[in-house]
C-alpha positions in Angstrom: 157.3 155.0 47.1 158.4 158.6 47.2 157.4 161.2 49.7 154.9 162.8 47.3 153.1 159.5 46.7 153.0 158.9 50.5 151.4 162.3 51.0 148.9 161.8 48.3 147.8 158.4 49.6 147.7 159.7 53.2 145.5 162.7 52.1 143.1 160.3 50.3 143.0 158.1 53.4 142.3 161.1 55.6 139.4 162.1 53.4 137.9 158.6 53.9 138.4 158.9 57.7 137.0 162.4 58.2 133.2 162.4 58.5 130.7 164.9 57.1 129.2 167.4 59.4 127.5 167.4 61.9 129.9 164.6 63.0 133.5 165.4 63.8 136.7 163.4 64.5 139.6 164.5 66.7 143.1 164.9 65.3 144.3 162.1 67.6 141.5 159.8 66.3 142.5 160.5 62.7 146.1 159.8 63.6 145.2 156.4 65.1 143.1 155.5 62.1 146.0 156.4 59.8 148.4 154.3 61.8 146.0 151.3 61.5 146.2 151.8 57.7 150.0 151.7 57.8 151.0 155.4 57.8 153.7 155.9 60.4 153.8 159.6 60.8 153.7 162.1 63.7 150.6 163.8 65.0 152.1 167.1 64.1 152.4 166.0 60.4 148.7 165.2 60.4 147.9 168.6 61.9 150.0 170.3 59.1 148.2 168.2 56.4 144.8 169.0 57.7 145.6 172.7 57.9 146.9 172.7 54.3 143.8 170.8 53.1 141.6 173.6 54.4 142.8 175.8 51.6 141.5 173.4 49.0 138.6 171.5 50.5 135.6 172.4 52.6 137.2 171.1 55.7 135.8 172.4 59.0 137.6 172.6 62.3 136.4 173.3 65.8 138.6 173.5 68.9 137.5 172.0 72.2 139.1 170.3 75.1 142.5 171.4 73.9 142.1 169.4 70.7 141.0 170.2 67.2 138.0 168.2 65.7 137.6 167.9 61.9 134.7 167.5 59.6 133.9 167.9 55.9 131.1 170.2 54.9 127.8 168.4 54.4 127.7 169.7 50.8 131.1 168.1 50.0 130.8 165.6 47.2 133.9 163.4 47.2 132.9 161.6 44.1 134.0 164.6 42.0 137.6 164.2 43.2 139.9 163.2 40.4 137.1 163.5 37.8 138.4 164.8 34.5 136.6 165.3 31.2 137.5 161.9 29.5 136.6 160.0 32.7 133.3 161.9 33.0 132.4 161.2 29.3 133.3 157.5 29.8 131.1 157.2 32.9 128.2 158.9 31.2 128.4 156.5 28.2 129.0 153.5 30.4 125.9 154.4 32.5 123.7 154.5 29.4 125.0 151.2 28.1 125.3 149.2 31.3 122.1 150.3 33.1 120.2 147.5 31.4 122.9 144.9 31.9 123.9 145.4 35.5 121.8 144.3 38.4 119.8 147.3 39.7 121.5 147.2 43.1 124.9 147.7 41.4 123.5 150.7 39.3 122.0 152.2 42.5 125.3 151.9 44.4 127.3 153.8 41.7 124.6 156.2 40.7 126.3 159.0 42.6 129.4 158.7 40.4 127.3 158.7 37.3 125.4 161.8 38.4 128.7 163.5 39.3 130.0 162.7 35.8 126.9 164.1 34.1 127.0 167.3 36.2 130.7 167.7 35.4 130.0 167.4 31.6 127.0 169.8 31.9 129.1 172.4 33.6 131.8 172.4 30.9 132.1 175.4 28.6 131.5 174.9 24.9 134.4 172.7 23.6 134.9 169.5 21.7 133.4 167.4 24.6 130.4 169.6 25.0 127.3 167.5 24.1 129.3 164.6 23.0 127.3 162.1 25.1 124.2 163.4 23.3 125.6 162.8 19.9 126.8 159.2 20.3 125.0 156.1 21.5 126.2 152.6 22.4 123.8 150.2 20.8 123.7 146.6 22.1 124.0 143.8 19.6 120.3 142.9 20.1 120.8 140.1 22.6 119.6 140.9 26.1 120.0 139.0 29.3 116.9 137.4 30.7 116.7 137.4 34.5 116.9 134.0 36.2 
């Protein structure tokens, strides 16, 4: 893959590695975790990536023992990353339709994505997607699954 794709996937991997506050991870720990995931880059590249990420994400840095430690703000909600209007609309409609079909444990595990999608749609200004989920319904064909 090209360098831009590598950077994108490395950034996503870093977001999975960096904990939310009050926990922190040292730059060297992040570097080791990225190497385990197959990213062969220098520690300095990771430092540059982290510094550039602070301009766009609520990334916190503290310095101690000669090394930087990184954390994501406790209010950071990673489920909203990459969420666009069509995706949010699809998730809202899927939630409404699938809630009765999926096992409750599955619905519970992905409820944060459903909530993020609903919040995203609610925050949109008036446009052709505004209120769409309230104007359409997915109606099952009448057959329901009976629990075993």
